[in-house]
KEMARNU-726863 format. One record per atom (N, C-alpha, C): residue in one letter; x, y negated, z. Coordinates in pm, whole numbers, padded with zeros to 5 digits, always signed. Layout:
! residues N
AXYZ/...
***
This chain:
! residues 370
X+00093+00128+00015/X-00013-00007+00001/X+00061-00145+00031/X+00088-00156-00069/X+00152-00352-00089/X+00146-00392+00023/X+00258-00482+00069/X+00218-00591+00201/X+00197-00716+00147/X+00082-00763+00168/X+00026-00888+00126/X+00128-01007+00177/X+00114-01109+00065/X+00252-01231+00091/X+00201-01358+00147/X+00226-01408+00220/X+00184-01550+00256/X+00139-01663+00150/X+00070-01721+00083/X+00029-01767+00012/X+00160-01908+00011/X+00149-01978+00117/X+00214-02103+00160/X+00397-02049+00094/X+00453-01967+00117/X+00563-01933+00085/X+00633-01825-00003/X+00512-01727-00073/X+00569-01630-00125/X+00639-01525-00039/X+00627-01537+00136/X+00666-01446+00179/X+00602-01300+00247/X+00650-01204+00209/X+00596-01071+00266/X+00557-01083+00405/X+00427-01069+00472/X+00363-01072+00576/X+00338-00944+00626/X+00314-00918+00740/X+00322-00784+00801/X+00170-00800+00882/X+00093-00694+00924/X-00006-00700+01027/X+00017-00757+01139/X-00063-00790+01238/X-00055-00861+01381/X+00033-00733+01476/X+00008-00607+01439/X+00109-00569+01549/X+00258-00574+01522/X+00253-00609+01404/X+00436-00595+01374/X+00472-00770+01375/X+00391-00845+01439/X+00480-00982+01393/X+00586-00990+01510/X+00693-01094+01466/X+00802-01087+01544/X+00863-01215+01571/X+00774-01334+01624/X+00809-01415+01665/X+00906-01434+01787/X+00921-01537+01833/X+01024-01555+01946/X+00947-01617+02081/X+00951-01561+02196/X+00896-01668+02309/X+00988-01687+02392/X+01035-01808+02438/X+01105-01842+02588/X+01018-01897+02688/X+01034-01836+02798/X+00931-01882+02887/X+01065-01928+02999/X+01042-02083+03023/X+01124-02119+03156/X+01266-02065+03142/X+01311-02011+03020/X+01463-01955+03028/X+01541-02071+03099/X+01638-02043+03172/X+01747-02084+03240/X+01874-01998+03238/X+01973-02084+03227/X+02115-01985+03233/X+02223-02047+03305/X+02294-02002+03411/X+02370-02030+03531/X+02481-02000+03508/X+02610-02020+03505/X+02733-02007+03519/X+02793-02010+03657/X+02764-01933+03781/X+02786-01984+03914/X+02709-02087+03924/X+02744-02161+03988/X+02647-02279+04041/X+02612-02431+03950/X+02690-02373+03832/X+02644-02452+03727/X+02537-02415+03597/X+02439-02502+03645/X+02285-02485+03530/X+02355-02558+03394/X+02325-02459+03289/X+02340-02554+03153/X+02235-02502+03062/X+02129-02438+03100/X+02032-02377+03046/X+01910-02425+03124/X+01808-02537+03139/X+01725-02594+03189/X+01557-02568+03193/X+01513-02428+03216/X+01400-02404+03194/X+01309-02450+03044/X+01386-02383+02973/X+01354-02393+02837/X+01169-02317+02815/X+01071-02366+02748/X+00963-02322+02700/X+00981-02349+02555/X+00946-02210+02496/X+00972-02239+02324/X+00880-02128+02260/X+00816-02170+02150/X+00744-02050+02045/X+00806-02077+01940/X+00845-01977+01874/X+00905-01964+01739/X+00820-01853+01649/X+00734-01916+01549/X+00600-01803+01490/X+00678-01706+01413/X+00616-01625+01391/X+00645-01513+01305/X+00702-01558+01192/X+00867-01522+01123/X+00869-01571+00970/X+00928-01705+00973/X+00917-01766+01108/X+00946-01954+01088/X+01105-01941+01077/X+01147-02022+01001/X+01288-02063+01001/X+01316-02175+01091/X+01383-02154+01256/X+01377-02267+01333/X+01523-02286+01378/X+01544-02413+01345/X+01686-02443+01358/X+01719-02521+01520/X+01800-02497+01561/X+01860-02563+01725/X+01989-02651+01674/X+01934-02790+01711/X+02053-02904+01656/X+02066-02951+01788/X+02177-03020+01768/X+02219-03100+01919/X+02370-03136+01906/X+02423-03247+01968/X+02595-03261+01984/X+02637-03143+02017/X+02770-03122+02029/X+02858-03074+02095/X+02833-03051+02219/X+02837-02910+02267/X+02806-02898+02452/X+02659-02879+02494/X+02570-02912+02382/X+02405-02918+02433/X+02349-02791+02460/X+02398-02662+02451/X+02361-02552+02496/X+02291-02472+02378/X+02301-02516+02239/X+02225-02446+02133/X+02284-02308+02104/X+02408-02296+02121/X+02484-02153+02083/X+02448-02068+02245/X+02483-02121+02353/X+02400-02038+02477/X+02251-01971+02430/X+02194-02055+02417/X+02065-02041+02408/X+02056-01948+02289/X+02111-01920+02200/X+02091-01824+02087/X+02148-01732+02115/X+02278-01705+02196/X+02323-01594+02227/X+02244-01513+02350/X+02175-01579+02409/X+02054-01516+02517/X+01945-01460+02435/X+01900-01496+02345/X+01835-01451+02287/X+01870-01313+02236/X+01994-01316+02147/X+02064-01200+02100/X+02133-01109+02232/X+02117-01141+02383/X+02147-01060+02485/X+02293-01086+02477/X+02400-01144+02396/X+02491-01186+02445/X+02535-01257+02582/X+02433-01324+02605/X+02437-01399+02733/X+02329-01378+02811/X+02393-01336+02983/X+02252-01292+03077/X+02173-01385+03100/X+02036-01390+03080/X+01934-01502+03128/X+01909-01512+03241/X+01961-01626+03357/X+01930-01614+03482/X+01793-01598+03547/X+01720-01674+03505/X+01577-01683+03514/X+01499-01693+03399/X+01356-01668+03392/X+01262-01680+03306/X+01264-01544+03217/X+01166-01555+03099/X+01183-01442+03017/X+01215-01450+02859/X+01238-01378+02762/X+01261-01409+02644/X+01156-01267+02613/X+01081-01331+02486/X+01002-01205+02413/X+01048-01188+02283/X+01031-01092+02229/X+01044-01101+02069/X+00936-00985+02026/X+00821-01071+01971/X+00707-01001+01940/X+00620-01006+02078/X+00568-00877+02113/X+00508-00827+02238/X+00617-00791+02319/X+00736-00762+02314/X+00831-00674+02386/X+00919-00792+02451/X+00913-00763+02609/X+01000-00848+02689/X+01152-00795+02675/X+01236-00887+02643/X+01380-00808+02589/X+01469-00908+02708/X+01398-00986+02785/X+01516-01034+02876/X+01641-00977+02917/X+01622-00847+02945/X+01736-00797+03022/X+01742-00665+02960/X+01723-00675+02805/X+01742-00520+02705/X+01880-00564+02679/X+01947-00429+02627/X+02063-00407+02566/X+02039-00496+02414/X+02151-00552+02380/X+02127-00602+02245/X+02088-00573+02143/X+02160-00459+02120/X+02152-00342+02024/X+01992-00294+02000/X+01924-00308+02127/X+01781-00262+02114/X+01667-00349+02097/X+01737-00493+02066/X+01639-00599+02061/X+01588-00621+01910/X+01632-00566+01854/X+01607-00592+01724/X+01680-00725+01632/X+01758-00737+01683/X+01824-00885+01612/X+01922-00837+01546/X+01964-00945+01447/X+02108-00923+01382/X+02193-01099+01376/X+02300-01080+01394/X+02334-01213+01417/X+02472-01219+01324/X+02493-01365+01284/X+02589-01416+01193/X+02667-01547+01209/X+02832-01509+01241/X+02889-01604+01326/X+02938-01696+01207/X+03017-01761+01269/X+03093-01885+01164/X+03188-01806+01144/X+03239-01717+01181/X+03350-01625+01128/X+03320-01490+01081/X+03381-01464+00972/X+03308-01348+00878/X+03317-01239+00970/X+03430-01204+01028/X+03429-01073+01066/X+03433-00943+01024/X+03474-00955+00878/X+03492-00855+00790/X+03637-00775+00801/X+03608-00640+00778/X+03723-00536+00768/X+03799-00557+00685/X+03884-00599+00651/X+04002-00636+00520/X+04050-00531+00473/X+04052-00368+00521/X+04081-00243+00442/X+03954-00183+00378/X+03821-00262+00409/X+03706-00197+00351/X+03651-00284+00259/X+03592-00218+00151/X+03522-00291+00028/X+03379-00364+00087/X+03318-00443+00011/X+03238-00503+00031/X+03123-00418+00070/X+03105-00280+00002/X+02968-00193+00012/X+03009-00143+00139/X+03132-00108+00183/X+03173-00027+00321/X+03137-00136+00453/X+03177-00291+00416/X+03160-00363+00546/X+02984-00378+00545/X+02920-00376+00435/X+02791-00385+00465/X+02732-00282+00525/X+02790-00126+00482/X+02719-00060+00536/X+02767+00003+00672/X+02858-00042+00704/X+02943-00019+00812/X+02852+00044+00957/X+02795-00047+00981/X+02682-00028+01158/X+02619+00092+01098/X+02538+00088+00997/X+02460+00223+00955/X+02534+00335+00974/X+02663+00330+00916/X+02759+00465+00902/X+02758+00501+01064/X+02805+00399+01156/X+02843+00422+01269/X+02716+00468+01374/X+02599+00436+01325/X+02473+00504+01362/X+02420+00635+01336/X+02500+00680+01209/X+02471+00775+01173/X+02362+00842+01087/X+02326+00705+01026/X+02227+00709+00887/X+02305+00790+00784/X+02225+00830+00722/X+02248+00928+00577/X+02310+00852+00477/X+02404+00887+00410/X+02475+00823+00323/X+02391+00773+00188/X+02272+00827+00148/X+02190+00794+00040/X+02124+00665+00117/X+02064+00675+00230/X+02005+00561+00259/X+02058+00464+00304/X+02209+00464+00319/X+02288+00330+00346/X+02335+00273+00215/X+02336+00374+00101/X+02370+00313-00033/X+02220+00255-00083/X+02149+00273-00056/X+02020+00226-00102/X+01992+00053-00021/X+02022+00097+00111/X+02015-00036+00191/X+02109-00133+00106/X+02200-00094+00112/X+02349-00194+00055/X+02288-00251-00086/X+02252-00144-00146/X+02206-00208-00280/X+02131-00287-00301/X+02026-00305-00184/X+01892-00367-00180/X+01949-00543-00148/X+02009-00510-00031/X+02086-00622-00002/X+02171-00723-00078/X+02257-00610-00179/X+02333-00681-00286/X+02274-00733-00379/X+02173-00687-00404/X+02074-00754-00499/X+02008-00882-00447/X+01950-00892-00360/X+01926-01023-00293/X+02012-01146-00293/X+02147-01102-00241/X+02273-01177-00215/X+02336-01194-00362/X+02297-01149-00443/X+02391-01165-00552/X+02526-01106-00579/X+02543-00992-00493/X+02685-00954-00480/X+02682-00791-00531/X+02602-00779-00637/X+02639-00652-00717/X+02775-00626-00775/X+02829-00718-00815/X+02951-00733-00888/X+03090-00724-00795/X+03044-00745-00691/X+03168-00776-00586/X+03174-00628-00485/X+03082-00538-00494/X+03044-00435-00397/X+03206-00339-00387/X+03268-00345-00489/X+03417-00282-00472/X+03511-00343-00429/X+03516-00477-00408/X+03612-00573-00399/X+03639-00545-00221/X+03773-00567-00206/X+03800-00614-00052/X+03758-00775-00046/X+03759-00790+00114/X+03755-00934+00126/X+03839-01021+00095/X+03970-00971+00070/X+04073-01104+00033/X+04018-01118-00101/X+03951-01032-00158/X+03964-01102-00320/X+03821-01191-00316/X+03748-01248-00222/X+03633-01307-00263/X+03680-01425-00204/X+03590-01542-00209/X+03597-01662-00194/X+03515-01679-00042/X+03528-01791+00022/X+03470-01812+00159/X+03324-01785+00146/X+03214-01874+00032/X+03107-01834+00018/X+03075-01678-00006/X+03142-01620-00103/X+03130-01489-00103/X+03120-01386+00034/X+03241-01429+00118/X+03251-01343+00246/X+03146-01374+00332/X+03086-01496+00314/X+02965-01521+00451/X+02864-01431+00357/X+02836-01442+00228/X+02702-01366+00190/X+02739-01206+00225/X+02844-01166+00214/X+02885-01009+00283/X+02843-01012+00432/X+02879-01088+00502/X+02812-01077+00661/X+02707-01112+00638/X+02619-01200+00594/X+02486-01196+00602/X+02411-01044+00514/X+02480-01007+00446/X+02427-00852+00367/X+02435-00753+00489/X+02557-00780+00575/X+02584-00659+00665/X+02472-00676+00750/X+02379-00801+00811/X+02289-00826+00877/X+02165-00766+00829/X+02183-00814+00709/X+01994-00793+00599/X+02010-00596+00655/X+02123-00511+00611/X+02098-00397+00572/X+02040-00329+00695/X+02078-00381+00823/X+02051-00337+00975/X+01848-00345+00932/X+01803-00419+00890/X+01659-00423+00872/X+01620-00501+01013/X+01665-00628+01089/X+01621-00681+01194/X+01482-00765+01181/X+01423-00725+01312/X+01323-00836+01330/X+01352-00979+01328/X+01491-01026+01370/X+01512-01154+01394/X+01636-01158+01323/X+01633-01271+01254/X+01810-01293+01230/X+01840-01445+01313/X+01970-01404+01344/X+02023-01534+01440/X+02176-01567+01358/X+02157-01712+01367/X+02270-01771+01277/X+02383-01863+01336/X+02477-01851+01385/X+02530-01920+01494/X+02676-02013+01379/X+02616-02127+01341/X+02694-02207+01250/X+02763-02175+01158/X+02683-02060+01064/X+02796-01992+00975/X+02844-02036+00856/X+02802-02188+00868/X+02876-02261+00738/X+02973-02384+00739/X+03036-02339+00884/X+03131-02435+00945/X+03287-02391+00903/X+03308-02294+00838/X+03420-02270+00775/X+03443-02328+00655/X+03320-02362+00583/X+03297-02366+00437/X+03337-02507+00409/X+03404-02521+00292/X+03387-02693+00255/X+03272-02755+00190/X+03232-02869+00193/X+03121-02917+00169/X+03074-02887+00027/X+03129-02842-00093/X+03061-02788-00205/X+03009-02654-00178/X+03071-02580-00116/X+03023-02423-00065/X+02878-02422+00042/X+02903-02528+00139/X+02832-02558+00223/X+02690-02560+00150/X+02680-02660+00054/X+02539-02686+00004/X+02510-02563-00063/X+02606-02479-00137/X+02544-02388-00215/X+02493-02280-00127/X+02556-02249+00021/X+02541-02169+00124/X+02379-02212+00170/X+02363-02342+00191/X+02263-02373+00246/X+02129-02327+00148/X+02142-02349+00020/X+02061-02341-00077/X+02022-02138-00044/X+02136-02054-00058/X+02118-01913-00073/X+02076-01907+00065/X+02088-01945+00161/X+02017-01896+00336/X+01856-01920+00299/X+01825-02055+00274/X+01706-02079+00226/X+01598-01982+00145/X+01673-01959+00058/X+01638-01874-00039/X+01602-01727-00002/X+01698-01661+00088/X+01692-01567+00127/X+01545-01541+00234/X+01557-01643+00343/X+01431-01668+00434/X+01313-01664+00311/X+01308-01747+00218/X+01172-01763+00134/X+01171-01567+00093/X+01260-01506+00036/X+01234-01419-00008/X+01209-01309+00066/X+01295-01282+00224/X+01242-01174+00265/X+01152-01188+00393/X+01112-01342+00428/X+01007-01351+00521/X+01050-01364+00676/X+01173-01313+00745/X+01193-01292+00850/X+01225-01379+00934/X+01164-01396+01060/X+01213-01467+01130/X+01339-01529+01146/X+01381-01670+01144/X+01528-01684+01153/X+01563-01793+01246/X+01663-01810+01336/X+01728-01899+01423/X+01798-01933+01384/X+01837-02056+01369/X+01968-02077+01306/X+02037-02206+01407/X+02157-02235+01429/X+02239-02318+01504/X+02330-02361+01451/X+02306-02528+01442/X+02424-02629+01387/X+02412-02754+01467/X+02539-02809+01452/X+02559-02954+01480/X+02497-03027+01360/X+02502-03000+01271/X+02476-03076+01164/X+02321-03114+01122/X+02272-03231+01134/X+02124-03248+01130/X+02099-03236+00967/X+02188-03260+00868/X+02144-03266+00751/X+02106-03100+00720/X+02181-03036+00743/X+02161-02877+00747/X+02014-02901+00815/X+01998-02921+00940/X+01859-02871+01015/X+01784-02949+00921/X+01791-03073+00867/X+01646-03128+00788/X+01645-03069+00664/X+01725-02998+00609/X+01686-02946+00461/X+01644-02766+00460/X+01656-02714+00583/X+01660-02579+00583/X+01552-02542+00648/X+01499-02615+00749/X+01420-02567+00881/X+01281-02561+00828/X+01148-02478+00897/X+01070-02515+00950/X+00999-02587+01053/X+01078-02551+01173/X+01097-02605+01281/X+01236-02648+01299/X+01233-02783+01370/X+01349-02791+01435/X+01365-02784+01594/X+01426-02801+01683/X+01438-02807+01823/X+01588-02865+01834/X+01537-03021+01884/X+01669-03098+01906/X+01713-03082+02048/X+01832-03029+02093/X+01852-03022+02230/X+01980-03090+02284/X+01977-03126+02405/X+02042-03220+02482/X+02078-03183+02598/X+02183-03144+02655/X+02254-03121+02780/X+02141-03024+02865/X+02137-02916+02747/X+02046-02806+02792/X+01897-02801+02820/X+01857-02920+02739/X+01716-02935+02761/X+01661-02947+02627/X+01516-02952+02593/X+01458-02962+02464/X+01420-03134+02475/X+01461-03193+02360/X+01404-03339+02374/X+01306-03336+02285/X+01282-03270+02153/X+01145-03266+02089/X+01157-03151+01985/X+01055-03115+01984/X+01061-03007+01871/X+00954-03006+01771/X+00951-02999+01620/X+00876-03040+01527/X+00933-03039+01371/X+00818-03046+01297/X+00875-03033+01140/X+00966-03143+01150/X+01072-03112+01009/X+01190-03206+01011/X+01153-03335+00982/X+01022-03362+00883/X+00990-03501+00832/X+00926-03569+00964/X+00876-03474+01028/X+00784-03519+01168/X+00860-03583+01271/X+00995-03503+01309/X+01105-03587+01391/X+01165-03700+01321/X+01157-03733+01179/X+01247-03810+01137/X+01137-03948+01123/X+01014-03911+01122/X+00895-04036+01095/X+00837-04065+01276/X+00849-03986+01332/X+00777-03982+01461/X+00854-03963+01550/X+00970-03982+01593/X+01074-03970+01688/X+00996-04003+01849/X+01027-03913+01952/X+00983-03965+02096/X+01061-04031+02134/X+01178-04053+02127/X+01263-04119+02195/X+01381-04145+02144/X+01489-04252+02177/X+01575-04291+02133/X+01719-04183+02058/X+01729-04084+02151/X+01826-03997+02107/X+01764-03930+01969/X+01648-03889+01986/X+01615-03824+01864/X+01573-03865+01714/X+01577-04013+01758/X+01568-04091+01592/X+01700-04126+01578/X+01816-04121+01681/X+01935-04158+01620/X+01978-04064+01581/X+01963-03896+01593/X+02046-03796+01564/X+01987-03765+01460/X+01859-03760+01454/X+01813-03723+01307/X+01776-03824+01169/X+01874-03821+01067/X+01835-03882+00965/X+02017-03927+00937/X+02047-03948+00818/X+02183-03941+00793/X+02225-04087+00674/X+02237-04212+00701/X+02322-04268+00794/X+02177-04276+00926/X+02295-04286+01023/X+02170-04283+01151/X+02124-04430+01138/X+02005-04389+01259/X+01916-04535+01279/X+01970-04651+01334/X+01969-04791+01276/X+02021-04850+01359/X+01912-04892+01503/X+02006-04970+01561/X+01918-05003+01740/X+01989-05143+01734/X+01904-05211+01768/X+01908-05366+01820/X+01850-05387+01972/X+01927-05451+02034/X+01876-05496+02168/X+01804-05667+02124/X+01650-05623+02151/X+01598-05741+02138/X+01526-05803+02251/X+01501-05948+02225/X+01414-06003+02333/X+01295-05999+02284/X+01201-06008+02395/X+01048-06033+02388/X+01014-06195+02452/X+00956-06249+02351/X+00920-06384+02390/X+00789-06374+02311/X+00676-06427+02402/X+00556-06464+02353/X+00461-06345+02296/X+00483-06252+02259/X+00416-06128+02262/X+00561-06104+02098/X+00607-06156+02094/X+00702-06102+01964/X+00854-06087+01993/X+00891-05928+01939/X+01044-05935+01947/X+01111-05957+01830/X+01205-06044+01919/X+01292-06171+01830/X+01441-06110+01842/X+01558-06137+01731/X+01694-06107+01753/X+01773-06190+01652/X+01841-06245+01660/X+01916-06362+01585/X+01953-06308+01461/X+01954-06190+01411/X+01983-06105+01278/X+01843-06129+01191/X+01717-06126+01260/X+01609-06123+01181/X+01544-06255+01088/X+01494-06256+01012/X+01453-06365+00970/X+01330-06394+01002/X+01237-06274+01051/X+01096-06281+01096/X+01073-06193+01246/X+01022-06273+01320/X+01009-06168+01440/X+00895-06062+01432/X+00909-05996+01535/X+00812-05868+01500/X+00695-05869+01617/X+00608-05828+01568/X+00461-05836+01708/X+00512-05706+01766/X+00474-05724+01923/X+00492-05574+02004/X+00392-05512+01987/X+00407-05399+02047/X+00317-05259+02024/X+00254-05301+02150/X+00114-05244+02167/X+00023-05251+02291/X+00092-05182+02405/X+00195-05082+02393/X+00232-05030+02493/X+00378-05086+02561/X+00430-05182+02536/X+00530-05236+02603/X+00468-05311+02676/X+00512-05317+02782/X+00480-05360+02927/X+00475-05515+02932/X+00360-05594+02985/X+00341-05710+02967/X+00448-05799+03017/X+00526-05787+03137/X+00652-05838+03184/X+00757-05802+03120/X+00771-05715+03023/X+00881-05680+02964/X+00976-05792+02879/X+01104-05801+02873/X+01156-05904+02835/X+01285-05880+02772/X+01305-05733+02723/X+01388-05679+02661/X+01373-05558+02593/X+01333-05510+02453/X+01324-05391+02402/X+01422-05324+02322/X+01449-05194+02293/X+01514-05169+02193/X+01443-05164+02060/X+01479-05217+01977/X+01432-05210+01789/X+01531-05109+01736/X+01463-05020+01702/X+01488-04901+01589/X+01465-04922+01443/X+01542-04906+01353/X+01490-04909+01246/X+01608-04876+01137/X+01557-04785+01022/X+01638-04687+00943/X+01688-04795+00844/X+01823-04757+00779/X+01863-04850+00693/X+01783-04861+00550/X+01721-04753+00516/X+01655-04781+00409/X+01524-04849+00423/X+01475-04919+00552/X+01390-04955+00601/X+01386-05130+00623/X+01471-05198+00593/X+01554-05298+00588/X+01579-05359+00484/X+01487-05494+00453/X+01518-05563+00331/X+01619-05686+00332/X+01682-05685+00235/X+01767-05831+00212/X+01719-05932+00221/X+01749-06020+00256/X+01685-06175+00240/X+01813-06249+00200/X+01832-06289+00068/X+01959-06333+00019/X+01919-06527+00043/X+01806-06547+00075/X+01819-06664+00138/X+01853-06728+00273/X+01883-06629+00336/X+01961-06658+00480/X+02063-06588+00470/X+02131-06669+00598/X+02276-06622+00592/X+02361-06584+00741/X+02228-06495+00837/X+02254-06464+00967/X+02382-06377+00971/X+02382-06278+00885/X+02462-06182+00916/X+02550-06148+00751/X+02674-06096+00828/X+02814-06091+00732/X+02818-05949+00677/X+02872-05920+00560/X+02879-05808+00533/X+03011-05761+00549/X+03015-05688+00619/X+03173-05616+00674/X+03245-05539+00544/X+03153-05449+00544/X+03209-05333+00410/X+03090-05277+00329/X+03151-05207+00218/X+03034-05176+00135/X+03075-05022+00089/X+02987-04974+00085/X+03004-04807+00016/X+02901-04789-00113/X+03012-04778-00207/X+02901-04785-00332/X+02903-04670-00370/X+02778-04577-00365/X+02807-04396-00400/X+02683-04375-00533/X+02731-04511-00630/X+02630-04457-00753/X+02488-04519-00741/X+02372-04418-00713/X+02251-04468-00720/X+02209-04540-00572/X+02281-04513-00471/X+02274-04604-00374/X+02392-04636-00287/X+02386-04774-00240/X+02500-04828-00165/X+02478-04854+00000/X+02552-04841+00074/X+02522-04874+00203/X+02618-04997+00227/X+02584-05103+00303/X+02614-05211+00349/X+02633-05224+00504/X+02773-05234+00549/X+02798-05257+00680/X+02778-05399+00721/X+02668-05456+00805/X+02661-05584+00834/X+02668-05607+00974/X+02724-05737+00979/X+02784-05780+01184/X+02675-05908+01146/X+02580-05875+01293/X+02494-05984+01317/X+02583-06077+01394/X+02491-06206+01416/X+02544-06338+01499/X+02585-06297+01648/X+02546-06198+01713/X+02578-06165+01839/X+02669-06022+01825/X+02719-05973+01691/X+02821-05877+01711/X+02764-05743+01692/X+02659-05722+01721/X+02587-05597+01676/X+02608-05547+01514/X+02600-05455+01513/X+02642-05349+01341/X+02498-05310+01301/X+02527-05329+01205/X+02366-05283+01136/X+02431-05192+00965/X+02409-05074+00934/X+02403-05025+00822/X+02262-05039+00733/X+02239-05094+00617/X+02149-05117+00540/X+02155-05012+00410/X+02065-04981+00383/X+02080-04936+00201/X+02021-04972+00102/X+02109-04999+00030/X+02068-05096-00120/X+02064-04987-00227/X+01941-05017-00327/X+01930-04944-00451/X+01920-05047-00543/X+01891-05170-00521/X+01853-05230-00629/X+01975-05255-00726/X+01956-05335-00850/X+02055-05384-00935/X+02161-05467-00863/X+02108-05553-00810/X+02200-05633-00731/X+02227-05621-00587/X+02362-05578-00542/X+02389-05530-00429/X+02509-05637-00357/X+02477-05629-00220/X+02579-05692-00156/X+02713-05656-00156/X+02784-05787-00149/X+02956-05762-00164/X+03006-05822-00013/X+03142-05703+00004/X+03187-05761+00119/X+03232-05921+00132/X+03223-05968+00263/X+03229-06089+00305/X+03129-06188+00281/X+03056-06134+00187/X+02887-06212+00132/X+02785-06256+00287/X+02749-06368+00260/X+02650-06403+00416/X+02485-06358+00343/X+02434-06281+00416/X+02292-06251+00395/X+02177-06232+00510/X+02064-06250+00515/X+02000-06209+00633/X+01915-06084+00561/X+01828-06059+00665/X+01735-05926+00691/X+01595-05948+00734/X+01549-05865+00701/X+01375-05891+00759/X+01315-05739+00764/X+01250-05711+00822/X+01207-05549+00889/X+01041-05574+00857/X+01003-05474+00804/X+00834-05485+00822/X+00794-05413+00934/X+00669-05492+01003/X+00676-05415+01148/X+00581-05292+01145/X+00565-05259+01057/X+00500-05093+01032/X+00600-04989+01011/X+00746-05044+00980/X+00857-04958+00997/X+00968-04999+01082/X+00938-05075+01172/X+00979-05094+01332/X+00945-05006+01415/X+01049-04926+01520/X+01026-04819+01616/X+01089-04926+01715/X+00978-04934+01848/X+01017-04995+01962/X+01086-04867+02088/X+01191-04899+02153/X+01213-04817+02264/X+01253-04896+02386/X+01218-04806+02479/X+01237-04863+02636/X+01408-04893+02641/X+01435-05002+02677/X+01579-04989+02672/X+01652-04928+02819/X+01557-04888+02889/X+01604-04803+03036/X+01612-04671+03002/X+01533-04622+02937/X+01502-04462+02979/X+01514-04407+02812/X+01514-04490+02717/X+01504-04473+02579/X+01397-04404+02531/X+01295-04405+02606/X+01163-04375+02527/X+01075-04435+02414/X+01016-04381+02361/X+00952-04448+02227/X+00815-04554+02309/X+00813-04634+02283/X+00742-04762+02273/X+00606-04758+02186/X+00521-04688+02163/X+00423-04686+02079/X+00331-04738+02088/
***
């Protein structure tokens, strides 16, 4: 009987009894007296591509390793599908992990590397050959099956490592910064490969990266972490357009969002760089004298009739340029320009912001003022 496909993505779907989402309930991790993961609650749906993103040391790899069983969970629960795997042996969890290091055996061929885990588990050679062939078809590795790892490029080696995970038929794929060792061109290529793989096999995937561009381009759901806590969870564009706080607003987006410390005077947000003041939102406290204004580079308009800012540097990238501005009080801004007329280094210009594009944050705690 054919397995029905999800019409949204063309993924193969399973019946309800085979659902393999991942659920974390108040998950905590301690090393001695030091707590590094602080009560994480998270639901990752069956077949979802979920990305953990955040700065170095935020706990994203630790959380992934807790799901894999490579780190013991100090408190709380972890479920894969209907199974409580909190203290289950890693080999019994139904997960496969791909690391940033390929960890391939240099004396084995591609096919032998991909099938090694099954061979160690006593799987019949005919079944191993079938699974390796199926994985190589998915990953376009057919012509490399007899090669040794030293004869492969970095991207091909990473595909072999992914293939080794595929042949195990896991319920959940875990990726721990798998593209970190690749150059820029290969990273883009492998992002496409992994996204295509997810779309083709429809498995639940959890992916760790510090690169928010990877997160934005690959994820169904992004989990933004800081200091072992979740700052916000949502679809990539939801986080981009509607961040809950200054940290998420500044972390998601490239170039990063601009922030200006502004005065609130007579119900208006004012800054010496802005041609026009911005009305405050209803959530700004009536006694507030300062707010943090957040505005993305593509949402700033150049006003050439004004001269409040100085162009410190320009980056011309062809279809787009980025101008780095200095404001009268020393703040720095990045402005995206796409018009034929673009700013030049040393030029004096003004800027304006449409009120609907502006985001206001509490300068004390960084929370969004909606």
